[in-house]
C-alpha positions as CSV (number, residue, x, y, z in Angstrom):
1,M,-21.9,19.3,18.8
2,K,-24.9,20.8,17.3
3,L,-24.6,20.9,13.8
4,L,-26.9,22.2,10.4
5,V,-26.6,20.4,7.6
6,T,-27.6,21.9,4.5
7,G,-28.8,19.6,1.7
8,G,-28.9,16.7,4.1
9,A,-31.9,15.0,2.3
10,G,-29.4,14.5,-0.7
11,Y,-27.4,11.6,-1.4
12,V,-23.9,12.9,0.3
13,G,-25.5,15.1,2.6
14,S,-27.8,12.4,4.2
15,V,-24.8,10.0,4.4
16,C,-23.3,12.5,6.3
17,A,-26.0,13.2,8.7
18,A,-26.1,9.8,9.4
19,H,-22.5,9.5,10.4
20,L,-22.7,12.7,12.7
21,I,-25.6,11.3,14.6
22,D,-23.9,7.7,15.2
23,A,-20.9,10.1,16.4
24,G,-22.9,11.7,18.9
25,H,-23.6,14.7,17.5
26,D,-27.0,16.7,17.6
27,V,-28.1,17.1,13.8
28,V,-30.4,19.3,11.9
29,V,-31.0,18.8,8.3
30,L,-32.0,21.6,6.7
31,D,-33.4,20.9,2.8
32,D,-36.0,22.1,0.3
33,L,-36.3,18.7,-1.4
34,S,-35.9,19.9,-4.7
35,T,-33.6,16.9,-5.6
36,G,-33.5,15.3,-1.7
37,H,-35.6,12.9,-0.7
38,R,-37.3,13.1,2.8
39,D,-36.8,9.7,3.6
40,A,-33.2,9.7,3.2
41,V,-33.1,11.9,6.4
42,P,-31.5,9.5,8.9
43,D,-33.8,8.8,11.9
44,G,-32.2,10.8,14.8
45,A,-32.1,14.2,12.9
46,H,-34.4,16.6,13.4
47,F,-35.7,17.9,9.7
48,V,-36.8,21.5,8.5
49,E,-38.0,21.7,4.9
50,G,-37.0,25.3,3.7
51,D,-35.0,27.0,1.2
52,I,-31.2,28.4,3.2
53,A,-31.3,31.7,1.2
54,D,-35.0,32.1,3.1
55,I,-34.7,30.4,6.2
56,A,-31.3,29.7,7.3
57,G,-30.9,32.6,9.6
58,D,-33.8,31.8,11.4
59,V,-32.8,28.2,11.8
60,L,-29.3,29.4,12.9
61,A,-30.7,31.3,15.3
62,E,-31.2,28.5,17.8
63,G,-27.6,28.5,18.3
64,F,-25.3,25.8,16.2
65,D,-21.5,24.8,16.9
66,G,-21.1,24.4,12.9
67,V,-22.4,23.9,9.6
68,L,-21.8,21.3,7.2
69,H,-23.1,22.7,3.2
70,F,-24.2,20.4,0.9
71,A,-27.2,22.2,-0.5
72,A,-26.2,22.7,-4.2
73,K,-27.2,21.8,-7.9
74,S,-24.4,19.4,-9.5
75,L,-25.5,18.8,-13.2
76,V,-22.6,20.0,-15.4
77,G,-24.7,19.8,-18.9
78,E,-27.6,21.7,-17.1
79,S,-25.0,24.4,-15.6
80,V,-24.1,25.1,-19.3
81,Q,-27.6,25.6,-20.4
82,K,-29.1,26.9,-17.5
83,P,-26.3,28.9,-16.0
84,E,-28.4,31.2,-13.8
85,L,-29.6,28.5,-11.9
86,Y,-26.2,28.0,-10.5
87,W,-25.2,31.2,-10.0
88,N,-28.2,31.6,-7.7
89,G,-28.7,28.4,-6.6
90,N,-25.0,27.8,-5.5
91,V,-23.1,31.1,-5.1
92,V,-26.1,33.6,-4.1
93,K,-27.7,31.0,-1.4
94,T,-24.6,30.0,0.0
95,L,-23.5,33.7,0.4
96,R,-27.0,34.4,2.3
97,L,-25.8,31.4,4.2
98,L,-22.6,32.7,5.0
99,D,-24.1,36.1,6.4
100,A,-26.2,34.3,8.6
101,M,-23.6,32.4,9.9
102,V,-22.0,35.6,10.8
103,A,-24.7,37.2,12.0
104,R,-25.6,34.4,14.5
105,G,-21.7,33.6,15.5
106,I,-21.5,30.2,14.4
107,P,-18.0,29.2,14.5
108,R,-17.0,26.4,11.8
109,L,-17.9,25.6,8.3
110,V,-17.1,22.3,6.2
111,F,-18.2,23.1,2.5
112,S,-18.7,19.9,0.2
113,S,-17.0,21.2,-2.7
114,T,-15.7,19.8,-6.3
115,A,-12.4,18.7,-8.2
116,A,-14.0,20.4,-10.9
117,T,-12.7,23.6,-10.1
118,Y,-9.6,22.5,-11.3
119,G,-11.1,21.7,-15.3
120,E,-8.8,19.6,-17.6
121,P,-5.3,19.3,-15.1
122,E,-1.8,19.9,-16.5
123,Q,-0.7,16.8,-14.2
124,V,-2.4,13.8,-12.2
125,P,-3.3,13.0,-9.4
126,I,-4.3,16.5,-9.1
127,R,-3.2,18.3,-6.0
128,E,-4.3,21.1,-4.0
129,D,-2.0,23.7,-5.5
130,A,-2.8,23.0,-9.1
131,P,-4.6,25.6,-11.2
132,T,-8.1,26.4,-10.8
133,Q,-9.4,26.5,-14.1
134,P,-13.2,25.2,-14.6
135,T,-14.5,24.3,-17.9
136,N,-18.4,24.6,-16.8
137,P,-20.5,27.0,-14.8
138,Y,-21.1,24.2,-12.3
139,G,-17.5,24.1,-11.3
140,A,-17.2,27.9,-11.7
141,S,-19.7,28.3,-8.9
142,K,-18.0,26.2,-6.5
143,L,-15.0,27.8,-7.1
144,A,-16.4,31.1,-6.6
145,I,-18.1,29.7,-3.3
146,D,-14.2,28.5,-2.2
147,N,-13.1,32.0,-2.7
148,A,-15.9,33.4,-0.8
149,I,-15.3,31.2,2.1
150,G,-12.3,32.2,2.3
151,S,-12.8,36.0,2.3
152,Y,-15.5,35.3,5.1
153,A,-12.4,33.2,7.1
154,R,-9.7,36.0,6.8
155,A,-12.6,38.6,7.7
156,H,-14.8,37.1,10.5
157,G,-12.7,34.6,12.1
158,L,-14.8,31.7,10.8
159,A,-13.1,28.1,10.9
160,A,-13.9,26.7,7.3
161,V,-12.5,23.6,5.4
162,S,-13.7,23.0,1.9
163,L,-13.0,19.3,0.3
164,R,-12.4,18.7,-3.4
165,Y,-13.5,15.3,-5.0
166,F,-14.8,14.0,-8.1
167,N,-17.1,10.6,-7.9
168,V,-18.8,9.3,-5.0
169,A,-20.4,6.0,-4.9
170,G,-21.4,3.0,-2.8
171,A,-24.0,3.0,-0.1
172,H,-24.8,3.6,3.7
173,G,-27.5,0.9,4.4
174,R,-30.9,2.2,3.4
175,I,-29.1,5.4,2.2
176,G,-27.9,5.7,-1.5
177,E,-27.5,6.9,-4.8
178,R,-30.5,8.3,-6.7
179,H,-30.9,11.3,-9.0
180,V,-33.9,12.1,-11.2
181,V,-31.3,12.9,-13.6
182,E,-28.8,10.5,-13.4
183,T,-25.4,11.5,-14.6
184,H,-23.0,8.7,-12.6
185,L,-21.4,6.0,-14.3
186,I,-21.8,3.1,-11.6
187,P,-25.9,4.1,-11.4
188,L,-26.1,4.0,-15.2
189,V,-24.6,0.5,-15.7
190,L,-26.5,-1.3,-12.4
191,Q,-29.4,0.8,-14.2
192,V,-28.8,-2.3,-17.6
193,A,-28.6,-5.1,-14.7
194,A,-31.4,-4.1,-13.0
195,G,-33.4,-3.8,-16.4
196,Q,-33.8,0.0,-16.5
197,R,-31.7,0.3,-19.8
198,P,-31.0,-1.7,-22.6
199,Q,-27.3,-1.4,-22.3
200,A,-24.3,0.9,-20.7
201,Q,-22.6,3.6,-23.2
202,I,-18.7,3.8,-23.3
203,F,-17.5,7.3,-24.7
204,G,-14.2,6.3,-26.7
205,D,-12.2,3.2,-26.4
206,D,-8.8,4.7,-27.8
207,W,-8.1,6.6,-25.2
208,P,-4.2,7.0,-24.2
209,T,-5.1,4.6,-21.3
210,P,-4.0,0.9,-20.2
211,D,-7.7,-0.6,-21.7
212,G,-8.5,2.6,-24.1
213,T,-11.1,3.9,-21.7
214,C,-11.2,6.6,-19.4
215,I,-10.1,6.6,-15.5
216,R,-12.1,8.4,-13.1
217,D,-11.5,8.7,-9.3
218,Y,-14.2,7.3,-7.2
219,I,-14.8,7.4,-3.3
220,H,-17.3,5.5,-1.2
221,I,-19.4,7.4,0.3
222,D,-18.8,6.2,3.7
223,D,-15.1,7.5,3.6
224,L,-16.1,10.5,2.2
225,A,-18.6,11.0,5.1
226,V,-15.4,10.2,7.5
227,A,-13.6,13.0,5.8
228,H,-16.6,15.5,6.4
229,L,-16.0,14.6,10.2
230,L,-12.4,14.7,10.5
231,A,-12.4,18.4,8.8
232,L,-15.0,19.3,10.9
233,T,-12.6,19.2,14.2
234,Y,-9.5,20.2,11.8
235,A,-11.2,23.5,11.0
236,Q,-9.1,26.6,12.8
237,P,-10.5,29.9,13.2
238,G,-9.8,32.4,10.7
239,E,-8.2,30.1,8.1
240,H,-9.8,28.2,4.9
241,A,-8.2,24.8,4.3
242,I,-8.9,23.2,1.2
243,Y,-8.2,19.5,0.5
244,N,-8.1,17.1,-2.5
245,L,-9.8,13.4,-1.6
246,G,-9.2,11.0,-4.4
247,S,-7.7,7.0,-4.6
248,G,-4.7,8.6,-6.3
249,T,-5.1,5.8,-9.1
250,G,-8.8,5.6,-10.2
251,F,-10.6,2.9,-12.4
252,S,-11.3,2.6,-16.0
253,V,-14.8,2.7,-17.5
254,R,-14.5,-1.0,-18.6
255,E,-13.0,-1.8,-15.0
256,V,-16.2,-0.5,-14.0
257,V,-18.4,-2.6,-16.3
258,E,-16.7,-5.6,-15.3
259,A,-16.8,-4.9,-11.7
260,C,-20.9,-4.2,-12.2
261,R,-20.9,-7.6,-14.3
262,T,-19.1,-9.6,-11.5
263,V,-21.9,-8.2,-8.7
264,T,-24.8,-8.6,-10.3
265,G,-24.0,-11.6,-12.6
266,H,-25.9,-10.0,-15.4
267,P,-23.7,-9.9,-18.8
268,I,-24.2,-6.0,-19.2
269,P,-24.2,-4.9,-22.8
270,V,-22.3,-2.3,-23.8
271,E,-22.0,0.4,-26.7
272,I,-19.0,2.2,-28.1
273,G,-19.9,5.5,-29.1
274,P,-17.6,8.4,-29.8
275,R,-15.2,10.7,-27.7
276,R,-17.0,13.4,-26.1
277,A,-15.4,16.3,-26.7
278,G,-13.9,17.8,-23.4
279,D,-13.4,14.7,-21.8
280,P,-9.9,14.4,-20.2
281,A,-8.2,10.5,-20.5
282,V,-7.6,10.8,-16.5
283,L,-8.9,12.3,-14.0
284,V,-7.6,11.5,-10.5
285,A,-7.3,13.7,-7.2
286,S,-4.0,13.2,-4.7
287,S,-5.2,13.0,-1.0
288,A,-1.7,13.4,0.3
289,A,-2.5,16.6,1.8
290,A,-5.6,15.2,3.5
291,T,-3.9,12.4,4.6
292,D,-1.0,14.6,6.3
293,A,-3.7,17.0,7.8
294,L,-7.0,15.4,9.0
295,G,-5.1,11.5,9.2
296,W,-7.8,10.6,6.3
297,R,-7.3,7.5,4.2
298,A,-10.1,6.1,2.1
299,E,-10.9,2.2,3.5
300,K,-13.3,1.1,1.0
301,T,-11.3,1.2,-2.1
302,D,-12.3,-2.3,-3.7
303,L,-13.9,-1.6,-6.7
304,N,-16.4,-4.7,-6.2
305,T,-17.3,-3.4,-2.5
306,I,-18.2,0.4,-3.8
307,V,-20.4,-1.6,-6.4
308,G,-21.9,-4.3,-4.3
309,D,-22.7,-1.7,-2.0
310,A,-24.6,0.6,-4.7
311,W,-26.4,-2.8,-6.2
312,S,-27.3,-3.7,-2.7
313,F,-29.0,-0.5,-2.0
314,M,-30.6,-0.6,-5.5
315,R,-32.1,-4.0,-5.1
316,L,-33.8,-2.5,-1.7
317,R,-35.5,0.3,-3.6
318,E,-37.1,-2.5,-6.0
319,P,-40.7,-2.8,-6.3
320,V,-42.2,-6.2,-4.4
């Protein structure tokens, strides 16, 4: 298939683009490079620099079999301080993409959504029928997009799948996680081992969990990419399916720190701070529905493997 990958110079989008190319698809990456990296675009993809709101229609005029949509702003704190960036950058631009898809007759869409749409869950693991109660503009903007996609699917026959997940980690060879503003636990802890930070921080060690620290879901980036490829072939005309992707169990903050110590051989000092307001003790998604419908199951679930791939990528980028 000929496929457009929006945000394909970012972490998740670039790895998914690489998997699509390996599977034999013809891939065009559209990215404005506001947070992505030109050198992350995989070999074999045609790259177009630009804003989806401005040029998606022109790009799609070339004729495509589908779109995988990753372009989005994703910093929770920033979304609270500057919500306009998220309502415009995520929702408005996606609406323009959807309009361009309908106008050009593009039949299928896979949307990289988020489990942040559920907010603070009443039960874990989180299933797709859990109430959607996002606690910040980031999660709310993604939920708004999911709602819009559903209405476009019903009205225009679009075949669409949204995938909701929490933390992505690991790397795919030379493509890995590198954000100007880093908020994710594994790269933050690895930055201590790399000498870029003095210590790691744990926000509270008195949570109602086995070791007192919060438990979070982690998916290897390769497993996530596979899910997007499966969703692409599963999408049904006129339907919008939503699936959660997760490990079902998760790892605690202490477990992540210990895995980073094991993989890097660095002691990684830790500072224990107070709990952060609004942090749930456990956030884990159920992927049972995705397993039933898509045949997807996470394969790279060993925490040392996930951390090891992330560390290898970080070492590749160290100055010579």
